[in-house]
PQR file with spaces between the fields and no chain letter, atoms N, CA, C, O and H, PARSE charges and radii, in Angstrom:
ATOM       1  N    MET     1       0.839   -1.180    0.000 -0.4000 1.5000
ATOM       2  CA   MET     1       0.000    0.000    0.000 -0.0000 2.0000
ATOM       3  C    MET     1       0.882    1.241    0.000  0.5500 1.7000
ATOM       4  O    MET     1       1.870    1.287    0.732 -0.5500 1.4000
ATOM       5  N    ALA     2       0.557    2.224   -0.785 -0.4000 1.5000
ATOM       6  CA   ALA     2       1.316    3.463   -0.864 -0.0000 2.0000
ATOM       7  C    ALA     2       0.736    4.488    0.105  0.5500 1.7000
ATOM       8  O    ALA     2      -0.463    4.482    0.384 -0.5500 1.4000
ATOM       9  H    ALA     2      -0.246    2.186   -1.380  0.4000 1.0000
ATOM      10  N    SER     3       1.602    5.371    0.619 -0.4000 1.5000
ATOM      11  CA   SER     3       1.106    6.449    1.469 -0.0000 2.0000
ATOM      12  C    SER     3       0.332    7.436    0.602  0.5500 1.7000
ATOM      13  O    SER     3       0.700    7.686   -0.546 -0.5500 1.4000
ATOM      14  H    SER     3       2.576    5.375    0.392  0.4000 1.0000
ATOM      15  N    GLN     4      -0.733    7.991    1.153 -0.4000 1.5000
ATOM      16  CA   GLN     4      -1.636    8.834    0.385 -0.0000 2.0000
ATOM      17  C    GLN     4      -1.535   10.295    0.826  0.5500 1.7000
ATOM      18  O    GLN     4      -1.556   10.592    2.020 -0.5500 1.4000
ATOM      19  H    GLN     4      -1.032    7.788    2.085  0.4000 1.0000
ATOM      20  N    LEU     5      -1.429   11.187   -0.130 -0.4000 1.5000
ATOM      21  CA   LEU     5      -1.324   12.615    0.114 -0.0000 2.0000
ATOM      22  C    LEU     5      -2.535   13.126    0.884  0.5500 1.7000
ATOM      23  O    LEU     5      -3.676   12.842    0.520 -0.5500 1.4000
ATOM      24  H    LEU     5      -1.412   10.945   -1.100  0.4000 1.0000
ATOM      25  N    GLY     6      -2.282   13.882    1.950 -0.4000 1.5000
ATOM      26  CA   GLY     6      -3.356   14.482    2.732 -0.0000 2.0000
ATOM      27  C    GLY     6      -3.975   13.584    3.777  0.5500 1.7000
ATOM      28  O    GLY     6      -4.888   14.012    4.483 -0.5500 1.4000
ATOM      29  H    GLY     6      -1.356   14.113    2.246  0.4000 1.0000
ATOM      30  N    LYS     7      -3.509   12.346    3.903 -0.4000 1.5000
ATOM      31  CA   LYS     7      -4.071   11.416    4.879 -0.0000 2.0000
ATOM      32  C    LYS     7      -3.275   11.481    6.175  0.5500 1.7000
ATOM      33  O    LYS     7      -2.078   11.769    6.169 -0.5500 1.4000
ATOM      34  H    LYS     7      -2.767   11.998    3.329  0.4000 1.0000
ATOM      35  N    ARG     8      -3.953   11.212    7.279 -0.4000 1.5000
ATOM      36  CA   ARG     8      -3.307   11.184    8.592 -0.0000 2.0000
ATOM      37  C    ARG     8      -3.095    9.735    9.019  0.5500 1.7000
ATOM      38  O    ARG     8      -3.953    8.877    8.811 -0.5500 1.4000
ATOM      39  H    ARG     8      -4.925   10.979    7.284  0.4000 1.0000
ATOM      40  N    TYR     9      -1.938    9.483    9.618 -0.4000 1.5000
ATOM      41  CA   TYR     9      -1.589    8.158   10.104 -0.0000 2.0000
ATOM      42  C    TYR     9      -1.241    8.269   11.581  0.5500 1.7000
ATOM      43  O    TYR     9      -0.730    9.297   12.024 -0.5500 1.4000
ATOM      44  H    TYR     9      -1.241   10.180    9.787  0.4000 1.0000
ATOM      45  N    ARG    10      -1.522    7.191   12.362 -0.4000 1.5000
ATOM      46  CA   ARG    10      -1.274    7.199   13.800 -0.0000 2.0000
ATOM      47  C    ARG    10      -0.618    5.898   14.234  0.5500 1.7000
ATOM      48  O    ARG    10      -0.970    4.817   13.763 -0.5500 1.4000
ATOM      49  H    ARG    10      -1.937    6.356   12.002  0.4000 1.0000
ATOM      50  N    CYS    11       0.343    6.027   15.142 -0.4000 1.5000
ATOM      51  CA   CYS    11       1.004    4.861   15.732 -0.0000 2.0000
ATOM      52  C    CYS    11       0.152    4.383   16.903  0.5500 1.7000
ATOM      53  O    CYS    11      -0.154    5.160   17.807 -0.5500 1.4000
ATOM      54  H    CYS    11       0.629    6.905   15.525  0.4000 1.0000
ATOM      55  N    THR    12      -0.229    3.116   16.890 -0.4000 1.5000
ATOM      56  CA   THR    12      -1.064    2.568   17.960 -0.0000 2.0000
ATOM      57  C    THR    12      -0.267    2.330   19.244  0.5500 1.7000
ATOM      58  O    THR    12      -0.855    2.182   20.315 -0.5500 1.4000
ATOM      59  H    THR    12       0.019    2.484   16.156  0.4000 1.0000
ATOM      60  N    LYS    13       1.051    2.293   19.146 -0.4000 1.5000
ATOM      61  CA   LYS    13       1.883    2.015   20.312 -0.0000 2.0000
ATOM      62  C    LYS    13       2.193    3.283   21.109  0.5500 1.7000
ATOM      63  O    LYS    13       2.010    3.305   22.326 -0.5500 1.4000
ATOM      64  H    LYS    13       1.528    2.414   18.276  0.4000 1.0000
ATOM      65  N    CYS    14       2.664    4.346   20.432 -0.4000 1.5000
ATOM      66  CA   CYS    14       3.084    5.547   21.153 -0.0000 2.0000
ATOM      67  C    CYS    14       2.172    6.749   20.922  0.5500 1.7000
ATOM      68  O    CYS    14       2.294    7.755   21.621 -0.5500 1.4000
ATOM      69  H    CYS    14       2.813    4.327   19.443  0.4000 1.0000
ATOM      70  N    GLY    15       1.251    6.662   19.942 -0.4000 1.5000
ATOM      71  CA   GLY    15       0.308    7.742   19.711 -0.0000 2.0000
ATOM      72  C    GLY    15       0.777    8.835   18.768  0.5500 1.7000
ATOM      73  O    GLY    15       0.070    9.824   18.574 -0.5500 1.4000
ATOM      74  H    GLY    15       1.152    5.845   19.373  0.4000 1.0000
ATOM      75  N    THR    16       1.955    8.680   18.177 -0.4000 1.5000
ATOM      76  CA   THR    16       2.448    9.680   17.236 -0.0000 2.0000
ATOM      77  C    THR    16       1.530    9.749   16.029  0.5500 1.7000
ATOM      78  O    THR    16       1.122    8.722   15.486 -0.5500 1.4000
ATOM      79  H    THR    16       2.529    7.877   18.334  0.4000 1.0000
ATOM      80  N    GLU    17       1.207   10.974   15.612 -0.4000 1.5000
ATOM      81  CA   GLU    17       0.366   11.176   14.437 -0.0000 2.0000
ATOM      82  C    GLU    17       1.150   11.959   13.398  0.5500 1.7000
ATOM      83  O    GLU    17       1.912   12.865   13.735 -0.5500 1.4000
ATOM      84  H    GLU    17       1.539   11.808   16.053  0.4000 1.0000
ATOM      85  N    ILE    18       0.957   11.600   12.115 -0.4000 1.5000
ATOM      86  CA   ILE    18       1.620   12.317   11.025 -0.0000 2.0000
ATOM      87  C    ILE    18       0.598   12.654    9.952  0.5500 1.7000
ATOM      88  O    ILE    18      -0.434   11.995    9.827 -0.5500 1.4000
ATOM      89  H    ILE    18       0.338   10.864   11.841  0.4000 1.0000
ATOM      90  N    LEU    19       0.900   13.688    9.182 -0.4000 1.5000
ATOM      91  CA   LEU    19       0.101   14.077    8.031 -0.0000 2.0000
ATOM      92  C    LEU    19       0.984   13.892    6.816  0.5500 1.7000
ATOM      93  O    LEU    19       2.079   14.451    6.759 -0.5500 1.4000
ATOM      94  H    LEU    19       1.738   14.223    9.283  0.4000 1.0000
ATOM      95  N    CYS    20       0.531   13.118    5.841 -0.4000 1.5000
ATOM      96  CA   CYS    20       1.318   12.828    4.649 -0.0000 2.0000
ATOM      97  C    CYS    20       1.283   14.043    3.718  0.5500 1.7000
ATOM      98  O    CYS    20       0.213   14.443    3.260 -0.5500 1.4000
ATOM      99  H    CYS    20      -0.359   12.664    5.887  0.4000 1.0000
ATOM     100  N    THR    21       2.446   14.627    3.438 -0.4000 1.5000
ATOM     101  CA   THR    21       2.540   15.798    2.574 -0.0000 2.0000
ATOM     102  C    THR    21       3.093   15.461    1.203  0.5500 1.7000
ATOM     103  O    THR    21       3.151   16.323    0.325 -0.5500 1.4000
ATOM     104  H    THR    21       3.316   14.303    3.810  0.4000 1.0000
ATOM     105  N    LYS    22       3.504   14.204    1.010 -0.4000 1.5000
ATOM     106  CA   LYS    22       4.010   13.768   -0.283 -0.0000 2.0000
ATOM     107  C    LYS    22       3.691   12.287   -0.448  0.5500 1.7000
ATOM     108  O    LYS    22       4.156   11.457    0.333 -0.5500 1.4000
ATOM     109  H    LYS    22       3.457   13.504    1.722  0.4000 1.0000
ATOM     110  N    ALA    23       2.898   11.958   -1.462 -0.4000 1.5000
ATOM     111  CA   ALA    23       2.528   10.564   -1.701 -0.0000 2.0000
ATOM     112  C    ALA    23       3.729    9.772   -2.197  0.5500 1.7000
ATOM     113  O    ALA    23       4.649   10.333   -2.793 -0.5500 1.4000
ATOM     114  H    ALA    23       2.520   12.632   -2.096  0.4000 1.0000
ATOM     115  N    GLY    24       3.716    8.471   -1.948 -0.4000 1.5000
ATOM     116  CA   GLY    24       4.817    7.641   -2.404 -0.0000 2.0000
ATOM     117  C    GLY    24       4.597    6.182   -2.091  0.5500 1.7000
ATOM     118  O    GLY    24       3.591    5.799   -1.494 -0.5500 1.4000
ATOM     119  H    GLY    24       2.969    8.016   -1.464  0.4000 1.0000
ATOM     120  N    GLU    25       5.558    5.369   -2.504 -0.4000 1.5000
ATOM     121  CA   GLU    25       5.503    3.927   -2.251 -0.0000 2.0000
ATOM     122  C    GLU    25       5.818    3.655   -0.785  0.5500 1.7000
ATOM     123  O    GLU    25       6.558    4.407   -0.152 -0.5500 1.4000
ATOM     124  H    GLU    25       6.375    5.680   -2.989  0.4000 1.0000
ATOM     125  N    GLY    26       5.263    2.595   -0.261 -0.4000 1.5000
ATOM     126  CA   GLY    26       5.534    2.193    1.108 -0.0000 2.0000
ATOM     127  C    GLY    26       4.480    2.698    2.063  0.5500 1.7000
ATOM     128  O    GLY    26       3.583    3.446    1.675 -0.5500 1.4000
ATOM     129  H    GLY    26       4.662    1.984   -0.776  0.4000 1.0000
ATOM     130  N    THR    27       4.590    2.287    3.314 -0.4000 1.5000
ATOM     131  CA   THR    27       3.645    2.659    4.356 -0.0000 2.0000
ATOM     132  C    THR    27       4.418    3.285    5.503  0.5500 1.7000
ATOM     133  O    THR    27       5.475    2.770    5.869 -0.5500 1.4000
ATOM     134  H    THR    27       5.318    1.679    3.629  0.4000 1.0000
ATOM     135  N    PRO    28       3.933    4.380    6.087 -0.5600 1.5000
ATOM     136  CA   PRO    28       4.614    4.977    7.238  0.2800 2.0000
ATOM     137  C    PRO    28       4.693    3.972    8.385  0.5500 1.7000
ATOM     138  O    PRO    28       3.764    3.195    8.606 -0.5500 1.4000
ATOM     139  N    SER    29       5.809    3.995    9.110 -0.4000 1.5000
ATOM     140  CA   SER    29       5.958    3.096   10.250 -0.0000 2.0000
ATOM     141  C    SER    29       6.562    3.834   11.429  0.5500 1.7000
ATOM     142  O    SER    29       7.262    4.833   11.268 -0.5500 1.4000
ATOM     143  H    SER    29       6.563    4.626    8.931  0.4000 1.0000
ATOM     144  N    CYS    30       6.276    3.318   12.625 -0.4000 1.5000
ATOM     145  CA   CYS    30       6.770    3.884   13.870 -0.0000 2.0000
ATOM     146  C    CYS    30       6.836    2.745   14.885  0.5500 1.7000
ATOM     147  O    CYS    30       6.005    1.838   14.842 -0.5500 1.4000
ATOM     148  H    CYS    30       5.708    2.506   12.756  0.4000 1.0000
ATOM     149  N    CYS    31       7.788    2.775   15.775 -0.4000 1.5000
ATOM     150  CA   CYS    31       7.930    1.759   16.826 -0.0000 2.0000
ATOM     151  C    CYS    31       7.991    0.347   16.243  0.5500 1.7000
ATOM     152  O    CYS    31       7.545   -0.605   16.884 -0.5500 1.4000
ATOM     153  H    CYS    31       8.463    3.512   15.809  0.4000 1.0000
ATOM     154  N    GLY    32       8.540    0.202   15.032 -0.4000 1.5000
ATOM     155  CA   GLY    32       8.714   -1.106   14.422 -0.0000 2.0000
ATOM     156  C    GLY    32       7.458   -1.710   13.816  0.5500 1.7000
ATOM     157  O    GLY    32       7.452   -2.894   13.481 -0.5500 1.4000
ATOM     158  H    GLY    32       8.902    0.975   14.511  0.4000 1.0000
ATOM     159  N    GLN    33       6.390   -0.926   13.667 -0.4000 1.5000
ATOM     160  CA   GLN    33       5.159   -1.438   13.077 -0.0000 2.0000
ATOM     161  C    GLN    33       4.547   -0.388   12.161  0.5500 1.7000
ATOM     162  O    GLN    33       4.853    0.799   12.275 -0.5500 1.4000
ATOM     163  H    GLN    33       6.395    0.036   13.939  0.4000 1.0000
ATOM     164  N    GLU    34       3.673   -0.833   11.242 -0.4000 1.5000
ATOM     165  CA   GLU    34       3.022    0.088   10.327 -0.0000 2.0000
ATOM     166  C    GLU    34       2.034    0.964   11.082  0.5500 1.7000
ATOM     167  O    GLU    34       1.374    0.505   12.015 -0.5500 1.4000
ATOM     168  H    GLU    34       3.425   -1.797   11.149  0.4000 1.0000
ATOM     169  N    MET    35       1.933    2.228   10.676 -0.4000 1.5000
ATOM     170  CA   MET    35       0.981    3.148   11.286 -0.0000 2.0000
ATOM     171  C    MET    35      -0.392    2.925   10.653  0.5500 1.7000
ATOM     172  O    MET    35      -0.491    2.555    9.483 -0.5500 1.4000
ATOM     173  H    MET    35       2.469    2.601    9.919  0.4000 1.0000
ATOM     174  N    GLU    36      -1.451    3.152   11.436 -0.4000 1.5000
ATOM     175  CA   GLU    36      -2.795    2.941   10.903 -0.0000 2.0000
ATOM     176  C    GLU    36      -3.348    4.241   10.330  0.5500 1.7000
ATOM     177  O    GLU    36      -3.064    5.330   10.829 -0.5500 1.4000
ATOM     178  H    GLU    36      -1.370    3.453   12.387  0.4000 1.0000
ATOM     179  N    LEU    37      -4.138    4.103    9.280 -0.4000 1.5000
ATOM     180  CA   LEU    37      -4.775    5.234    8.629 -0.0000 2.0000
ATOM     181  C    LEU    37      -5.915    5.738    9.503  0.5500 1.7000
ATOM     182  O    LEU    37      -6.761    4.954    9.932 -0.5500 1.4000
ATOM     183  H    LEU    37      -4.369    3.218    8.875  0.4000 1.0000
ATOM     184  N    GLN    38      -5.945    7.042    9.771 -0.4000 1.5000
ATOM     185  CA   GLN    38      -6.999    7.633   10.580 -0.0000 2.0000
ATOM     186  C    GLN    38      -8.223    7.916    9.733  0.5500 1.7000
ATOM     187  O    GLN    38      -8.105    8.342    8.584 -0.5500 1.4000
ATOM     188  H    GLN    38      -5.258    7.680    9.422  0.4000 1.0000
ATOM     189  N    GLU    39      -9.391    7.681   10.294 -0.4000 1.5000
ATOM     190  CA   GLU    39     -10.646    7.990    9.628 -0.0000 2.0000
ATOM     191  C    GLU    39     -10.944    9.474    9.833  0.5500 1.7000
ATOM     192  O    GLU    39     -10.599   10.035   10.873 -0.5500 1.4000
ATOM     193  H    GLU    39      -9.486    7.335   11.227  0.4000 1.0000
ATOM     194  N    PRO    40     -11.584   10.113    8.850 -0.5600 1.5000
ATOM     195  CA   PRO    40     -11.938   11.527    9.017  0.2800 2.0000
ATOM     196  C    PRO    40     -12.899   11.726   10.195  0.5500 1.7000
ATOM     197  O    PRO    40     -13.777   10.900   10.444 -0.5500 1.4000
ATOM     198  N    ARG    41     -12.713   12.828   10.906 -0.4000 1.5000
ATOM     199  CA   ARG    41     -13.596   13.140   12.017 -0.0000 2.0000
ATOM     200  C    ARG    41     -14.847   13.826   11.471  0.5500 1.7000
ATOM     201  O    ARG    41     -14.771   14.671   10.579 -0.5500 1.4000
ATOM     202  H    ARG    41     -11.999   13.499   10.703  0.4000 1.0000
ATOM     203  N    LEU    42     -15.987   13.448   12.019 -0.4000 1.5000
ATOM     204  CA   LEU    42     -17.238   14.077   11.607 -0.0000 2.0000
ATOM     205  C    LEU    42     -17.371   15.426   12.304  0.5500 1.7000
ATOM     206  O    LEU    42     -17.137   15.547   13.506 -0.5500 1.4000
ATOM     207  H    LEU    42     -16.048   12.762   12.743  0.4000 1.0000
ATOM     208  N    VAL    43     -17.747   16.425   11.535 -0.4000 1.5000
ATOM     209  CA   VAL    43     -17.934   17.769   12.066 -0.0000 2.0000
ATOM     210  C    VAL    43     -19.437   18.037   12.095  0.5500 1.7000
ATOM     211  O    VAL    43     -20.126   17.791   11.106 -0.5500 1.4000
ATOM     212  H    VAL    43     -17.936   16.327   10.558  0.4000 1.0000
ATOM     213  N    PRO    44     -19.950   18.537   13.218 -0.5600 1.5000
ATOM     214  CA   PRO    44     -21.382   18.807   13.272  0.2800 2.0000
ATOM     215  C    PRO    44     -21.767   19.865   12.229  0.5500 1.7000
ATOM     216  O    PRO    44     -21.016   20.805   11.968 -0.5500 1.4000
ATOM     217  N    SER    45     -22.929   19.689   11.653 -0.4000 1.5000
ATOM     218  CA   SER    45     -23.392   20.647   10.654 -0.0000 2.0000
ATOM     219  C    SER    45     -23.786   21.952   11.336  0.5500 1.7000
ATOM     220  O    SER    45     -24.197   21.962   12.496 -0.5500 1.4000
ATOM     221  H    SER    45     -23.539   18.925   11.864  0.4000 1.0000
ATOM     222  N    SER    46     -23.656   23.036   10.609 -0.4000 1.5000
ATOM     223  CA   SER    46     -24.012   24.347   11.150 -0.0000 2.0000
ATOM     224  C    SER    46     -25.271   24.848   10.466  0.5500 1.7000
ATOM     225  O    SER    46     -25.263   25.845    9.744 -0.5500 1.4000
ATOM     226  H    SER    46     -23.323   23.028    9.666  0.4000 1.0000
ATOM     227  N    ASP    47     -26.343   24.131   10.715 -0.4000 1.5000
ATOM     228  CA   ASP    47     -27.627   24.461   10.068 -0.0000 2.0000
ATOM     229  C    ASP    47     -28.130   25.807   10.493  0.5500 1.7000
ATOM     230  O    ASP    47     -29.193   26.238   10.045 -0.5500 1.4000
ATOM     231  H    ASP    47     -26.349   23.321   11.301  0.4000 1.0000
């Protein structure tokens, strides 16, 4: 899996979060394991 531009990744072990600013081959890793892709946070609507 390639890293995706504009996506956030998080380390489940230490909690480090990164924002991908340049897409490329490979997957971000931290603490010897692959970082997990963060899901977008829902923002309440401003009706």
